[in-house]
C-alpha positions as CSV (number, residue, x, y, z in Angstrom):
1,M,7.3,16.9,-25.8
2,N,10.1,14.4,-25.2
3,T,10.6,15.7,-21.7
4,F,6.9,15.4,-20.9
5,L,6.9,11.8,-22.1
6,N,10.0,11.0,-20.0
7,Y,8.3,12.4,-16.9
8,L,5.1,10.5,-17.8
9,V,7.1,7.2,-18.0
10,V,8.8,7.8,-14.6
11,V,5.5,8.6,-13.0
12,A,3.9,5.4,-14.5
13,L,6.9,3.3,-13.2
14,F,6.6,4.8,-9.7
15,A,2.8,4.1,-9.7
16,L,3.5,0.5,-10.9
17,V,6.0,-0.1,-8.1
18,L,4.0,1.7,-5.3
19,A,0.6,0.2,-6.2
20,P,1.2,-3.1,-4.3
21,V,2.4,-1.2,-1.3
22,A,-0.7,1.0,-1.2
23,L,-2.9,-2.0,-1.6
24,G,-1.1,-3.8,1.3
25,V,-1.5,-0.8,3.6
26,A,-5.2,-0.5,2.8
27,R,-5.7,-4.2,3.5
28,E,-3.9,-4.0,6.8
29,R,-5.9,-1.1,7.9
30,R,-9.1,-2.9,6.9
31,I,-8.1,-6.0,8.9
32,D,-7.1,-3.8,11.9
33,R,-10.5,-2.0,11.7
34,Q,-12.3,-5.4,11.6
35,L,-10.3,-6.7,14.6
36,R,-11.2,-3.6,16.6
37,E,-14.8,-3.9,15.8
38,A,-14.8,-7.6,16.8
39,E,-13.0,-6.7,20.0
40,R,-15.7,-4.1,20.8
41,G,-18.5,-6.5,20.0
42,R,-17.0,-9.1,22.3
43,R,-16.7,-6.7,25.2
44,A,-20.2,-5.4,24.6
45,A,-21.7,-8.9,24.6
46,G,-20.6,-9.4,28.2
47,P,-19.6,-12.6,30.0
48,P,-20.5,-16.1,28.7
49,E,-23.9,-17.5,29.6
50,T,-22.4,-20.5,31.5
51,E,-19.3,-20.8,33.5
52,S,-18.2,-23.9,31.7
53,A,-18.0,-21.9,28.5
54,A,-14.4,-21.3,27.2
55,R,-13.2,-17.8,27.8
56,P,-11.7,-16.0,24.8
57,V,-8.0,-15.6,24.9
58,P,-7.1,-12.0,24.1
59,A,-4.6,-11.6,21.3
60,A,-1.3,-10.2,22.2
61,R,-1.3,-7.2,19.7
62,R,1.6,-4.9,19.4
63,P,0.2,-1.7,17.9
64,H,3.7,-0.2,17.5
65,L,4.4,-2.8,14.8
66,R,2.7,-2.0,11.5
67,S,3.9,-4.9,9.3
68,W,4.7,-8.6,9.7
69,A,8.2,-7.8,8.4
70,R,9.2,-5.9,11.5
71,V,8.7,-8.8,14.0
């Protein structure tokens, strides 16, 4: 029984340490998905109605970088 409780404590500590990482990855994926949908919507909308309208500047995205920490 003691061994089981030791394993349970180790698993709980791993879950406590890895929970923020998992939440951060999920948040980044959600933001990336929203950016892709916005980009598709902008392309489907077509050109601006007037020539004097400001043209959107495409963001310089680097898909090979997954996190802000690797810049």
